[in-house]
PQR file with spaces between the fields and no chain letter, atoms N, CA, C, O and H, PARSE charges and radii, in Angstrom:
ATOM       1  N    MET     1       0.972    7.112   -8.965 -0.4000 1.5000
ATOM       2  CA   MET     1       1.597    6.803  -10.221 -0.0000 2.0000
ATOM       3  C    MET     1       0.876    7.525  -11.363  0.5500 1.7000
ATOM       4  O    MET     1       1.485    7.824  -12.391 -0.5500 1.4000
ATOM       5  N    MET     2      -0.402    7.801  -11.187 -0.4000 1.5000
ATOM       6  CA   MET     2      -1.139    8.484  -12.243 -0.0000 2.0000
ATOM       7  C    MET     2      -0.640    9.919  -12.431  0.5500 1.7000
ATOM       8  O    MET     2      -0.815   10.502  -13.501 -0.5500 1.4000
ATOM       9  H    MET     2      -0.897    7.558  -10.353  0.4000 1.0000
ATOM      10  N    ALA     3      -0.027   10.480  -11.404 -0.4000 1.5000
ATOM      11  CA   ALA     3       0.517   11.836  -11.495 -0.0000 2.0000
ATOM      12  C    ALA     3       1.915   11.847  -12.092  0.5500 1.7000
ATOM      13  O    ALA     3       2.487   12.917  -12.300 -0.5500 1.4000
ATOM      14  H    ALA     3       0.115   10.006  -10.535  0.4000 1.0000
ATOM      15  N    GLY     4       2.474   10.671  -12.372 -0.4000 1.5000
ATOM      16  CA   GLY     4       3.803   10.605  -12.963 -0.0000 2.0000
ATOM      17  C    GLY     4       4.932   10.600  -11.950  0.5500 1.7000
ATOM      18  O    GLY     4       6.084   10.859  -12.298 -0.5500 1.4000
ATOM      19  H    GLY     4       2.009    9.803  -12.203  0.4000 1.0000
ATOM      20  N    ILE     5       4.608   10.306  -10.702 -0.4000 1.5000
ATOM      21  CA   ILE     5       5.612   10.273   -9.643 -0.0000 2.0000
ATOM      22  C    ILE     5       5.873    8.823   -9.270  0.5500 1.7000
ATOM      23  O    ILE     5       4.944    8.065   -8.991 -0.5500 1.4000
ATOM      24  H    ILE     5       3.672   10.096  -10.419  0.4000 1.0000
ATOM      25  N    ASP     6       7.134    8.448   -9.268 -0.4000 1.5000
ATOM      26  CA   ASP     6       7.484    7.084   -8.880 -0.0000 2.0000
ATOM      27  C    ASP     6       7.270    6.916   -7.377  0.5500 1.7000
ATOM      28  O    ASP     6       7.644    7.808   -6.616 -0.5500 1.4000
ATOM      29  H    ASP     6       7.889    9.064   -9.495  0.4000 1.0000
ATOM      30  N    PRO     7       6.686    5.813   -6.922 -0.5600 1.5000
ATOM      31  CA   PRO     7       6.436    5.617   -5.493  0.2800 2.0000
ATOM      32  C    PRO     7       7.699    5.652   -4.641  0.5500 1.7000
ATOM      33  O    PRO     7       7.645    6.083   -3.490 -0.5500 1.4000
ATOM      34  N    VAL     8       8.827    5.211   -5.175 -0.4000 1.5000
ATOM      35  CA   VAL     8      10.082    5.239   -4.404 -0.0000 2.0000
ATOM      36  C    VAL     8      10.518    6.685   -4.175  0.5500 1.7000
ATOM      37  O    VAL     8      10.941    7.039   -3.074 -0.5500 1.4000
ATOM      38  H    VAL     8       8.871    4.861   -6.110  0.4000 1.0000
ATOM      39  N    HIS     9      10.416    7.518   -5.205 -0.4000 1.5000
ATOM      40  CA   HIS     9      10.770    8.927   -5.043 -0.0000 2.0000
ATOM      41  C    HIS     9       9.831    9.616   -4.062  0.5500 1.7000
ATOM      42  O    HIS     9      10.260   10.447   -3.262 -0.5500 1.4000
ATOM      43  H    HIS     9      10.072    7.230   -6.099  0.4000 1.0000
ATOM      44  N    LEU    10       8.559    9.270   -4.126 -0.4000 1.5000
ATOM      45  CA   LEU    10       7.589    9.832   -3.194 -0.0000 2.0000
ATOM      46  C    LEU    10       7.926    9.430   -1.761  0.5500 1.7000
ATOM      47  O    LEU    10       7.792   10.235   -0.839 -0.5500 1.4000
ATOM      48  H    LEU    10       8.210    8.595   -4.776  0.4000 1.0000
ATOM      49  N    GLY    11       8.363    8.186   -1.577 -0.4000 1.5000
ATOM      50  CA   GLY    11       8.751    7.728   -0.246 -0.0000 2.0000
ATOM      51  C    GLY    11       9.925    8.505    0.319  0.5500 1.7000
ATOM      52  O    GLY    11       9.951    8.808    1.512 -0.5500 1.4000
ATOM      53  H    GLY    11       8.472    7.533   -2.326  0.4000 1.0000
ATOM      54  N    VAL    12      10.896    8.831   -0.523 -0.4000 1.5000
ATOM      55  CA   VAL    12      12.035    9.636   -0.066 -0.0000 2.0000
ATOM      56  C    VAL    12      11.555   11.026    0.340  0.5500 1.7000
ATOM      57  O    VAL    12      11.997   11.559    1.357 -0.5500 1.4000
ATOM      58  H    VAL    12      10.875    8.585   -1.493  0.4000 1.0000
ATOM      59  N    ASN    13      10.661   11.613   -0.440 -0.4000 1.5000
ATOM      60  CA   ASN    13      10.132   12.940   -0.103 -0.0000 2.0000
ATOM      61  C    ASN    13       9.355   12.916    1.211  0.5500 1.7000
ATOM      62  O    ASN    13       9.481   13.830    2.027 -0.5500 1.4000
ATOM      63  H    ASN    13      10.302   11.180   -1.266  0.4000 1.0000
ATOM      64  N    ILE    14       8.563   11.886    1.414 -0.4000 1.5000
ATOM      65  CA   ILE    14       7.782   11.783    2.646 -0.0000 2.0000
ATOM      66  C    ILE    14       8.702   11.596    3.844  0.5500 1.7000
ATOM      67  O    ILE    14       8.446   12.148    4.915 -0.5500 1.4000
ATOM      68  H    ILE    14       8.461   11.144    0.752  0.4000 1.0000
ATOM      69  N    THR    15       9.765   10.827    3.674 -0.4000 1.5000
ATOM      70  CA   THR    15      10.726   10.636    4.763 -0.0000 2.0000
ATOM      71  C    THR    15      11.351   11.955    5.170  0.5500 1.7000
ATOM      72  O    THR    15      11.482   12.238    6.361 -0.5500 1.4000
ATOM      73  H    THR    15       9.972   10.378    2.805  0.4000 1.0000
ATOM      74  N    ILE    16      11.734   12.754    4.209 -0.4000 1.5000
ATOM      75  CA   ILE    16      12.316   14.067    4.513 -0.0000 2.0000
ATOM      76  C    ILE    16      11.281   14.946    5.207  0.5500 1.7000
ATOM      77  O    ILE    16      11.615   15.673    6.142 -0.5500 1.4000
ATOM      78  H    ILE    16      11.627   12.524    3.241  0.4000 1.0000
ATOM      79  N    ALA    17      10.034   14.885    4.760 -0.4000 1.5000
ATOM      80  CA   ALA    17       8.987   15.704    5.374 -0.0000 2.0000
ATOM      81  C    ALA    17       8.707   15.297    6.818  0.5500 1.7000
ATOM      82  O    ALA    17       8.337   16.137    7.639 -0.5500 1.4000
ATOM      83  H    ALA    17       9.763   14.294    4.000  0.4000 1.0000
ATOM      84  N    LEU    18       8.880   14.016    7.133 -0.4000 1.5000
ATOM      85  CA   LEU    18       8.594   13.560    8.494 -0.0000 2.0000
ATOM      86  C    LEU    18       9.669   13.954    9.508  0.5500 1.7000
ATOM      87  O    LEU    18       9.423   13.928   10.714 -0.5500 1.4000
ATOM      88  H    LEU    18       9.180   13.333    6.467  0.4000 1.0000
ATOM      89  N    ILE    19      10.858   14.320    9.025 -0.4000 1.5000
ATOM      90  CA   ILE    19      11.920   14.646    9.978 -0.0000 2.0000
ATOM      91  C    ILE    19      12.347   16.107    9.966  0.5500 1.7000
ATOM      92  O    ILE    19      13.178   16.507   10.781 -0.5500 1.4000
ATOM      93  H    ILE    19      11.058   14.342    8.045  0.4000 1.0000
ATOM      94  N    THR    20      11.799   16.915    9.058 -0.4000 1.5000
ATOM      95  CA   THR    20      12.230   18.308    8.993 -0.0000 2.0000
ATOM      96  C    THR    20      11.200   19.236    9.618  0.5500 1.7000
ATOM      97  O    THR    20       9.997   18.986    9.548 -0.5500 1.4000
ATOM      98  H    THR    20      11.124   16.590    8.395  0.4000 1.0000
ATOM      99  N    PRO    21      11.689   20.312   10.230 -0.5600 1.5000
ATOM     100  CA   PRO    21      10.766   21.308   10.765  0.2800 2.0000
ATOM     101  C    PRO    21      10.063   22.031    9.622  0.5500 1.7000
ATOM     102  O    PRO    21      10.607   22.023    8.518 -0.5500 1.4000
ATOM     103  N    PRO    22       8.944   22.631    9.788 -0.5600 1.5000
ATOM     104  CA   PRO    22       8.205   22.843   11.015  0.2800 2.0000
ATOM     105  C    PRO    22       7.294   21.678   11.384  0.5500 1.7000
ATOM     106  O    PRO    22       6.863   21.589   12.534 -0.5500 1.4000
ATOM     107  N    MET    23       6.991   20.787   10.453 -0.4000 1.5000
ATOM     108  CA   MET    23       6.092   19.692   10.790 -0.0000 2.0000
ATOM     109  C    MET    23       6.832   18.633   11.604  0.5500 1.7000
ATOM     110  O    MET    23       6.590   18.516   12.806 -0.5500 1.4000
ATOM     111  H    MET    23       7.341   20.859    9.519  0.4000 1.0000
ATOM     112  N    GLY    24       7.699   17.881   11.005 -0.4000 1.5000
ATOM     113  CA   GLY    24       8.540   16.932   11.716 -0.0000 2.0000
ATOM     114  C    GLY    24       7.807   16.019   12.668  0.5500 1.7000
ATOM     115  O    GLY    24       8.193   15.897   13.830 -0.5500 1.4000
ATOM     116  H    GLY    24       7.895   17.976   10.029  0.4000 1.0000
ATOM     117  N    ALA    25       6.747   15.368   12.193 -0.4000 1.5000
ATOM     118  CA   ALA    25       5.913   14.535   13.061 -0.0000 2.0000
ATOM     119  C    ALA    25       6.718   13.467   13.791  0.5500 1.7000
ATOM     120  O    ALA    25       6.467   13.201   14.966 -0.5500 1.4000
ATOM     121  H    ALA    25       6.433   15.467   11.249  0.4000 1.0000
ATOM     122  N    SER    26       7.659   12.866   13.124 -0.4000 1.5000
ATOM     123  CA   SER    26       8.460   11.815   13.759 -0.0000 2.0000
ATOM     124  C    SER    26       9.322   12.371   14.882  0.5500 1.7000
ATOM     125  O    SER    26       9.544   11.699   15.890 -0.5500 1.4000
ATOM     126  H    SER    26       7.862   13.082   12.169  0.4000 1.0000
ATOM     127  N    VAL    27       9.803   13.580   14.713 -0.4000 1.5000
ATOM     128  CA   VAL    27      10.638   14.193   15.758 -0.0000 2.0000
ATOM     129  C    VAL    27       9.797   14.526   16.984  0.5500 1.7000
ATOM     130  O    VAL    27      10.256   14.367   18.115 -0.5500 1.4000
ATOM     131  H    VAL    27       9.623   14.125   13.895  0.4000 1.0000
ATOM     132  N    TYR    28       8.571   14.985   16.766 -0.4000 1.5000
ATOM     133  CA   TYR    28       7.691   15.254   17.901 -0.0000 2.0000
ATOM     134  C    TYR    28       7.367   13.969   18.661  0.5500 1.7000
ATOM     135  O    TYR    28       7.315   13.965   19.891 -0.5500 1.4000
ATOM     136  H    TYR    28       8.198   15.114   15.847  0.4000 1.0000
ATOM     137  N    ASP    29       7.152   12.893   17.931 -0.4000 1.5000
ATOM     138  CA   ASP    29       6.904   11.603   18.590 -0.0000 2.0000
ATOM     139  C    ASP    29       8.126   11.135   19.370  0.5500 1.7000
ATOM     140  O    ASP    29       8.001   10.651   20.496 -0.5500 1.4000
ATOM     141  H    ASP    29       7.194   12.896   16.932  0.4000 1.0000
ATOM     142  N    ALA    30       9.302   11.279   18.776 -0.4000 1.5000
ATOM     143  CA   ALA    30      10.539   10.874   19.456 -0.0000 2.0000
ATOM     144  C    ALA    30      10.773   11.716   20.703  0.5500 1.7000
ATOM     145  O    ALA    30      11.239   11.202   21.720 -0.5500 1.4000
ATOM     146  H    ALA    30       9.403   11.672   17.862  0.4000 1.0000
ATOM     147  N    ALA    31      10.454   12.999   20.635 -0.4000 1.5000
ATOM     148  CA   ALA    31      10.619   13.865   21.805 -0.0000 2.0000
ATOM     149  C    ALA    31       9.667   13.463   22.925  0.5500 1.7000
ATOM     150  O    ALA    31      10.034   13.496   24.100 -0.5500 1.4000
ATOM     151  H    ALA    31      10.075   13.416   19.809  0.4000 1.0000
ATOM     152  N    ALA    32       8.469   13.090   22.569 -0.4000 1.5000
ATOM     153  CA   ALA    32       7.500   12.684   23.587 -0.0000 2.0000
ATOM     154  C    ALA    32       7.926   11.382   24.254  0.5500 1.7000
ATOM     155  O    ALA    32       7.799   11.236   25.470 -0.5500 1.4000
ATOM     156  H    ALA    32       8.171   13.063   21.614  0.4000 1.0000
ATOM     157  N    VAL    33       8.422   10.452   23.476 -0.4000 1.5000
ATOM     158  CA   VAL    33       8.827    9.162   24.031 -0.0000 2.0000
ATOM     159  C    VAL    33      10.097    9.295   24.865  0.5500 1.7000
ATOM     160  O    VAL    33      10.202    8.707   25.942 -0.5500 1.4000
ATOM     161  H    VAL    33       8.524   10.570   22.488  0.4000 1.0000
ATOM     162  N    SER    34      11.057   10.064   24.371 -0.4000 1.5000
ATOM     163  CA   SER    34      12.342   10.185   25.059 -0.0000 2.0000
ATOM     164  C    SER    34      12.362   11.267   26.134  0.5500 1.7000
ATOM     165  O    SER    34      13.311   11.362   26.913 -0.5500 1.4000
ATOM     166  H    SER    34      10.972   10.542   23.497  0.4000 1.0000
ATOM     167  N    ARG    35      11.319   12.074   26.169 -0.4000 1.5000
ATOM     168  CA   ARG    35      11.208   13.179   27.128 -0.0000 2.0000
ATOM     169  C    ARG    35      12.364   14.174   26.990  0.5500 1.7000
ATOM     170  O    ARG    35      12.868   14.712   27.976 -0.5500 1.4000
ATOM     171  H    ARG    35      10.548   11.997   25.537  0.4000 1.0000
ATOM     172  N    LEU    36      12.764   14.399   25.742 -0.4000 1.5000
ATOM     173  CA   LEU    36      13.777   15.408   25.444 -0.0000 2.0000
ATOM     174  C    LEU    36      13.092   16.616   24.820  0.5500 1.7000
ATOM     175  O    LEU    36      11.953   16.540   24.360 -0.5500 1.4000
ATOM     176  H    LEU    36      12.354   13.962   24.941  0.4000 1.0000
ATOM     177  N    GLU    37      13.816   17.737   24.815 -0.4000 1.5000
ATOM     178  CA   GLU    37      13.259   18.945   24.219 -0.0000 2.0000
ATOM     179  C    GLU    37      13.284   18.835   22.698  0.5500 1.7000
ATOM     180  O    GLU    37      14.200   18.257   22.112 -0.5500 1.4000
ATOM     181  H    GLU    37      14.742   17.800   25.189  0.4000 1.0000
ATOM     182  N    ILE    38      12.265   19.400   22.084 -0.4000 1.5000
ATOM     183  CA   ILE    38      12.157   19.383   20.619 -0.0000 2.0000
ATOM     184  C    ILE    38      13.355   20.078   19.988  0.5500 1.7000
ATOM     185  O    ILE    38      13.907   19.584   19.004 -0.5500 1.4000
ATOM     186  H    ILE    38      11.521   19.869   22.560  0.4000 1.0000
ATOM     187  N    VAL    39      13.760   21.199   20.530 -0.4000 1.5000
ATOM     188  CA   VAL    39      14.857   21.984   19.947 -0.0000 2.0000
ATOM     189  C    VAL    39      16.142   21.166   19.922  0.5500 1.7000
ATOM     190  O    VAL    39      16.871   21.192   18.931 -0.5500 1.4000
ATOM     191  H    VAL    39      13.312   21.600   21.329  0.4000 1.0000
ATOM     192  N    SER    40      16.427   20.448   20.987 -0.4000 1.5000
ATOM     193  CA   SER    40      17.657   19.661   21.010 -0.0000 2.0000
ATOM     194  C    SER    40      17.595   18.510   20.007  0.5500 1.7000
ATOM     195  O    SER    40      18.611   18.157   19.407 -0.5500 1.4000
ATOM     196  H    SER    40      15.835   20.426   21.793  0.4000 1.0000
ATOM     197  N    LEU    41      16.432   17.931   19.823 -0.4000 1.5000
ATOM     198  CA   LEU    41      16.303   16.866   18.827 -0.0000 2.0000
ATOM     199  C    LEU    41      16.469   17.409   17.417  0.5500 1.7000
ATOM     200  O    LEU    41      17.145   16.791   16.594 -0.5500 1.4000
ATOM     201  H    LEU    41      15.607   18.218   20.310  0.4000 1.0000
ATOM     202  N    PHE    42      15.856   18.568   17.122 -0.4000 1.5000
ATOM     203  CA   PHE    42      16.004   19.154   15.800 -0.0000 2.0000
ATOM     204  C    PHE    42      17.460   19.505   15.514  0.5500 1.7000
ATOM     205  O    PHE    42      17.914   19.395   14.375 -0.5500 1.4000
ATOM     206  H    PHE    42      15.307   19.070   17.791  0.4000 1.0000
ATOM     207  N    ARG    43      18.182   19.922   16.530 -0.4000 1.5000
ATOM     208  CA   ARG    43      19.603   20.238   16.333 -0.0000 2.0000
ATOM     209  C    ARG    43      20.427   18.990   16.036  0.5500 1.7000
ATOM     210  O    ARG    43      21.395   19.057   15.279 -0.5500 1.4000
ATOM     211  H    ARG    43      17.813   20.012   17.455  0.4000 1.0000
ATOM     212  N    THR    44      20.061   17.876   16.611 -0.4000 1.5000
ATOM     213  CA   THR    44      20.866   16.663   16.422 -0.0000 2.0000
ATOM     214  C    THR    44      20.549   15.911   15.136  0.5500 1.7000
ATOM     215  O    THR    44      21.354   15.086   14.705 -0.5500 1.4000
ATOM     216  H    THR    44      19.275   17.822   17.226  0.4000 1.0000
ATOM     217  N    ILE    45      19.408   16.167   14.512 -0.4000 1.5000
ATOM     218  CA   ILE    45      19.069   15.414   13.305 -0.0000 2.0000
ATOM     219  C    ILE    45      19.542   16.073   12.020  0.5500 1.7000
ATOM     220  O    ILE    45      19.376   15.490   10.948 -0.5500 1.4000
ATOM     221  H    ILE    45      18.754   16.837   14.862  0.4000 1.0000
ATOM     222  N    TRP    46      20.125   17.270   12.082 -0.4000 1.5000
ATOM     223  CA   TRP    46      20.525   17.964   10.853 -0.0000 2.0000
ATOM     224  C    TRP    46      21.467   17.166    9.967  0.5500 1.7000
ATOM     225  O    TRP    46      21.315   17.244    8.748 -0.5500 1.4000
ATOM     226  H    TRP    46      20.259   17.744   12.952  0.4000 1.0000
ATOM     227  N    PRO    47      22.432   16.402   10.480 -0.5600 1.5000
ATOM     228  CA   PRO    47      23.246   15.587    9.555  0.2800 2.0000
ATOM     229  C    PRO    47      22.398   14.583    8.768  0.5500 1.7000
ATOM     230  O    PRO    47      22.668   14.327    7.595 -0.5500 1.4000
ATOM     231  N    PHE    48      21.389   14.023    9.403 -0.4000 1.5000
ATOM     232  CA   PHE    48      20.511   13.078    8.717 -0.0000 2.0000
ATOM     233  C    PHE    48      19.646   13.781    7.677  0.5500 1.7000
ATOM     234  O    PHE    48      19.406   13.248    6.594 -0.5500 1.4000
ATOM     235  H    PHE    48      21.170   14.231   10.356  0.4000 1.0000
ATOM     236  N    VAL    49      19.185   14.967    8.009 -0.4000 1.5000
ATOM     237  CA   VAL    49      18.384   15.744    7.060 -0.0000 2.0000
ATOM     238  C    VAL    49      19.222   16.098    5.835  0.5500 1.7000
ATOM     239  O    VAL    49      18.768   15.945    4.701 -0.5500 1.4000
ATOM     240  H    VAL    49      19.380   15.400    8.889  0.4000 1.0000
ATOM     241  N    LEU    50      20.439   16.568    6.065 -0.4000 1.5000
ATOM     242  CA   LEU    50      21.308   16.928    4.945 -0.0000 2.0000
ATOM     243  C    LEU    50      21.645   15.710    4.089  0.5500 1.7000
ATOM     244  O    LEU    50      21.717   15.813    2.865 -0.5500 1.4000
ATOM     245  H    LEU    50      20.808   16.691    6.987  0.4000 1.0000
ATOM     246  N    THR    51      21.849   14.568    4.721 -0.4000 1.5000
ATOM     247  CA   THR    51      22.101   13.336    3.968 -0.0000 2.0000
ATOM     248  C    THR    51      20.884   12.947    3.140  0.5500 1.7000
ATOM     249  O    THR    51      21.025   12.557    1.981 -0.5500 1.4000
ATOM     250  H    THR    51      21.790   14.484    5.716  0.4000 1.0000
ATOM     251  N    ALA    52      19.700   13.045    3.715 -0.4000 1.5000
ATOM     252  CA   ALA    52      18.479   12.700    2.983 -0.0000 2.0000
ATOM     253  C    ALA    52      18.261   13.641    1.801  0.5500 1.7000
ATOM     254  O    ALA    52      17.824   13.206    0.736 -0.5500 1.4000
ATOM     255  H    ALA    52      19.585   13.362    4.656  0.4000 1.0000
ATOM     256  N    ILE    53      18.560   14.916    1.980 -0.4000 1.5000
ATOM     257  CA   ILE    53      18.419   15.868    0.884 -0.0000 2.0000
ATOM     258  C    ILE    53      19.446   15.587   -0.200  0.5500 1.7000
ATOM     259  O    ILE    53      19.135   15.697   -1.386 -0.5500 1.4000
ATOM     260  H    ILE    53      18.915   15.269    2.845  0.4000 1.0000
ATOM     261  N    ALA    54      20.664   15.226    0.186 -0.4000 1.5000
ATOM     262  CA   ALA    54      21.688   14.883   -0.801 -0.0000 2.0000
ATOM     263  C    ALA    54      21.275   13.649   -1.605  0.5500 1.7000
ATOM     264  O    ALA    54      21.471   13.601   -2.819 -0.5500 1.4000
ATOM     265  H    ALA    54      20.916   15.136    1.150  0.4000 1.0000
ATOM     266  N    VAL    55      20.709   12.661   -0.931 -0.4000 1.5000
ATOM     267  CA   VAL    55      20.231   11.460   -1.629 -0.0000 2.0000
ATOM     268  C    VAL    55      19.089   11.827   -2.571  0.5500 1.7000
ATOM     269  O    VAL    55      19.029   11.329   -3.695 -0.5500 1.4000
ATOM     270  H    VAL    55      20.550   12.700    0.056  0.4000 1.0000
ATOM     271  N    LEU    56      18.195   12.684   -2.128 -0.4000 1.5000
ATOM     272  CA   LEU    56      17.090   13.118   -2.982 -0.0000 2.0000
ATOM     273  C    LEU    56      17.604   13.827   -4.229  0.5500 1.7000
ATOM     274  O    LEU    56      17.127   13.565   -5.333 -0.5500 1.4000
ATOM     275  H    LEU    56      18.244   13.089   -1.215  0.4000 1.0000
ATOM     276  N    LEU    57      18.567   14.717   -4.063 -0.4000 1.5000
ATOM     277  CA   LEU    57      19.141   15.404   -5.220 -0.0000 2.0000
ATOM     278  C    LEU    57      19.827   14.423   -6.160  0.5500 1.7000
ATOM     279  O    LEU    57      19.732   14.558   -7.380 -0.5500 1.4000
ATOM     280  H    LEU    57      18.955   14.931   -3.167  0.4000 1.0000
ATOM     281  N    LEU    58      20.508   13.449   -5.603 -0.4000 1.5000
ATOM     282  CA   LEU    58      21.151   12.426   -6.417 -0.0000 2.0000
ATOM     283  C    LEU    58      20.118   11.616   -7.210  0.5500 1.7000
ATOM     284  O    LEU    58      20.339   11.282   -8.374 -0.5500 1.4000
ATOM     285  H    LEU    58      20.585   13.340   -4.612  0.4000 1.0000
ATOM     286  N    LEU    59      18.998   11.310   -6.570 -0.4000 1.5000
ATOM     287  CA   LEU    59      17.946   10.558   -7.247 -0.0000 2.0000
ATOM     288  C    LEU    59      17.215   11.395   -8.287  0.5500 1.7000
ATOM     289  O    LEU    59      16.695   10.857   -9.265 -0.5500 1.4000
ATOM     290  H    LEU    59      18.818   11.582   -5.624  0.4000 1.0000
ATOM     291  N    ILE    60      17.171   12.697   -8.083 -0.4000 1.5000
ATOM     292  CA   ILE    60      16.564   13.571   -9.090 -0.0000 2.0000
ATOM     293  C    ILE    60      17.446   13.627  -10.330  0.5500 1.7000
ATOM     294  O    ILE    60      16.952   13.580  -11.457 -0.5500 1.4000
ATOM     295  H    ILE    60      17.593   13.134   -7.289  0.4000 1.0000
ATOM     296  N    VAL    61      18.748   13.727  -10.114 -0.4000 1.5000
ATOM     297  CA   VAL    61      19.679   13.806  -11.239 -0.0000 2.0000
ATOM     298  C    VAL    61      19.798   12.459  -11.947  0.5500 1.7000
ATOM     299  O    VAL    61      19.852   12.407  -13.176 -0.5500 1.4000
ATOM     300  H    VAL    61      19.148   13.765   -9.198  0.4000 1.0000
ATOM     301  N    PHE    62      19.840   11.370  -11.179 -0.4000 1.5000
ATOM     302  CA   PHE    62      19.992   10.018  -11.735 -0.0000 2.0000
ATOM     303  C    PHE    62      18.837    9.130  -11.254  0.5500 1.7000
ATOM     304  O    PHE    62      19.036    8.307  -10.361 -0.5500 1.4000
ATOM     305  H    PHE    62      19.797   11.412  -10.181  0.4000 1.0000
ATOM     306  N    PRO    63      17.644    9.277  -11.823 -0.5600 1.5000
ATOM     307  CA   PRO    63      16.492    8.502  -11.344  0.2800 2.0000
ATOM     308  C    PRO    63      16.648    6.995  -11.520  0.5500 1.7000
ATOM     309  O    PRO    63      15.985    6.221  -10.830 -0.5500 1.4000
ATOM     310  N    SER    64      17.502    6.578  -12.421 -0.4000 1.5000
ATOM     311  CA   SER    64      17.667    5.139  -12.623 -0.0000 2.0000
ATOM     312  C    SER    64      18.328    4.461  -11.421  0.5500 1.7000
ATOM     313  O    SER    64      18.217    3.244  -11.269 -0.5500 1.4000
ATOM     314  H    SER    64      18.041    7.207  -12.981  0.4000 1.0000
ATOM     315  N    LEU    65      19.011    5.219  -10.568 -0.4000 1.5000
ATOM     316  CA   LEU    65      19.608    4.648   -9.357 -0.0000 2.0000
ATOM     317  C    LEU    65      18.557    4.067   -8.426  0.5500 1.7000
ATOM     318  O    LEU    65      18.783    3.049   -7.771 -0.5500 1.4000
ATOM     319  H    LEU    65      19.102    6.207  -10.692  0.4000 1.0000
ATOM     320  N    THR    66      17.425    4.715   -8.376 -0.4000 1.5000
ATOM     321  CA   THR    66      16.352    4.277   -7.480 -0.0000 2.0000
ATOM     322  C    THR    66      15.790    2.934   -7.908  0.5500 1.7000
ATOM     323  O    THR    66      15.544    2.062   -7.075 -0.5500 1.4000
ATOM     324  H    THR    66      17.241    5.541   -8.908  0.4000 1.0000
ATOM     325  N    LEU    67      15.592    2.774   -9.175 -0.4000 1.5000
ATOM     326  CA   LEU    67      14.898    1.602   -9.669 -0.0000 2.0000
ATOM     327  C    LEU    67      15.826    0.499  -10.131  0.5500 1.7000
ATOM     328  O    LEU    67      15.358   -0.534  -10.608 -0.5500 1.4000
ATOM     329  H    LEU    67      15.792    3.483   -9.851  0.4000 1.0000
ATOM     330  N    TRP    68      17.118    0.688  -10.004 -0.4000 1.5000
ATOM     331  CA   TRP    68      18.075   -0.307  -10.472 -0.0000 2.0000
ATOM     332  C    TRP    68      17.911   -1.632   -9.730  0.5500 1.7000
ATOM     333  O    TRP    68      17.791   -2.681  -10.364 -0.5500 1.4000
ATOM     334  H    TRP    68      17.498    1.527   -9.616  0.4000 1.0000
ATOM     335  N    LEU    69      17.904   -1.599   -8.405 -0.4000 1.5000
ATOM     336  CA   LEU    69      17.805   -2.835   -7.629 -0.0000 2.0000
ATOM     337  C    LEU    69      16.470   -3.565   -7.844  0.5500 1.7000
ATOM     338  O    LEU    69      16.487   -4.780   -8.038 -0.5500 1.4000
ATOM     339  H    LEU    69      18.002   -0.747   -7.891  0.4000 1.0000
ATOM     340  N    PRO    70      15.320   -2.886   -7.820 -0.5600 1.5000
ATOM     341  CA   PRO    70      14.084   -3.616   -8.114  0.2800 2.0000
ATOM     342  C    PRO    70      14.069   -4.237   -9.509  0.5500 1.7000
ATOM     343  O    PRO    70      13.509   -5.316   -9.703 -0.5500 1.4000
ATOM     344  N    MET    71      14.683   -3.561  -10.477 -0.4000 1.5000
ATOM     345  CA   MET    71      14.730   -4.129  -11.831 -0.0000 2.0000
ATOM     346  C    MET    71      15.625   -5.358  -11.874  0.5500 1.7000
ATOM     347  O    MET    71      15.326   -6.311  -12.594 -0.5500 1.4000
ATOM     348  H    MET    71      15.138   -2.685  -10.319  0.4000 1.0000
ATOM     349  N    VAL    72      16.718   -5.355  -11.115 -0.4000 1.5000
ATOM     350  CA   VAL    72      17.621   -6.508  -11.087 -0.0000 2.0000
ATOM     351  C    VAL    72      16.953   -7.695  -10.409  0.5500 1.7000
ATOM     352  O    VAL    72      17.107   -8.832  -10.854 -0.5500 1.4000
ATOM     353  H    VAL    72      16.961   -4.581  -10.530  0.4000 1.0000
ATOM     354  N    LEU    73      16.219   -7.441   -9.344 -0.4000 1.5000
ATOM     355  CA   LEU    73      15.569   -8.510   -8.596 -0.0000 2.0000
ATOM     356  C    LEU    73      14.308   -9.038   -9.274  0.5500 1.7000
ATOM     357  O    LEU    73      13.797  -10.100   -8.919 -0.5500 1.4000
ATOM     358  H    LEU    73      16.094   -6.517   -8.982  0.4000 1.0000
ATOM     359  N    GLY    74      13.819   -8.291  -10.245 -0.4000 1.5000
ATOM     360  CA   GLY    74      12.673   -8.766  -11.022 -0.0000 2.0000
ATOM     361  C    GLY    74      11.410   -8.376  -10.405  0.5500 1.7000
ATOM     362  O    GLY    74      10.342   -8.695  -10.929 -0.5500 1.4000
ATOM     363  H    GLY    74      14.235   -7.428  -10.534  0.4000 1.0000
């Protein structure tokens, strides 16, 4: 917060970083558990990656969307 970044926005960025190549730590873990190839997993998660990026862009344009629910709940 001292850097001026809202923790919710940071969480969205970290989520995208955990599922996108080349790092994709969560995908590597899922591949190890499911015994599937990394390439096939990366191919199947692209709709989720694109959705997460679209949500991130939406939150960048309208940051009040992120904090609306916490503000309502108090």
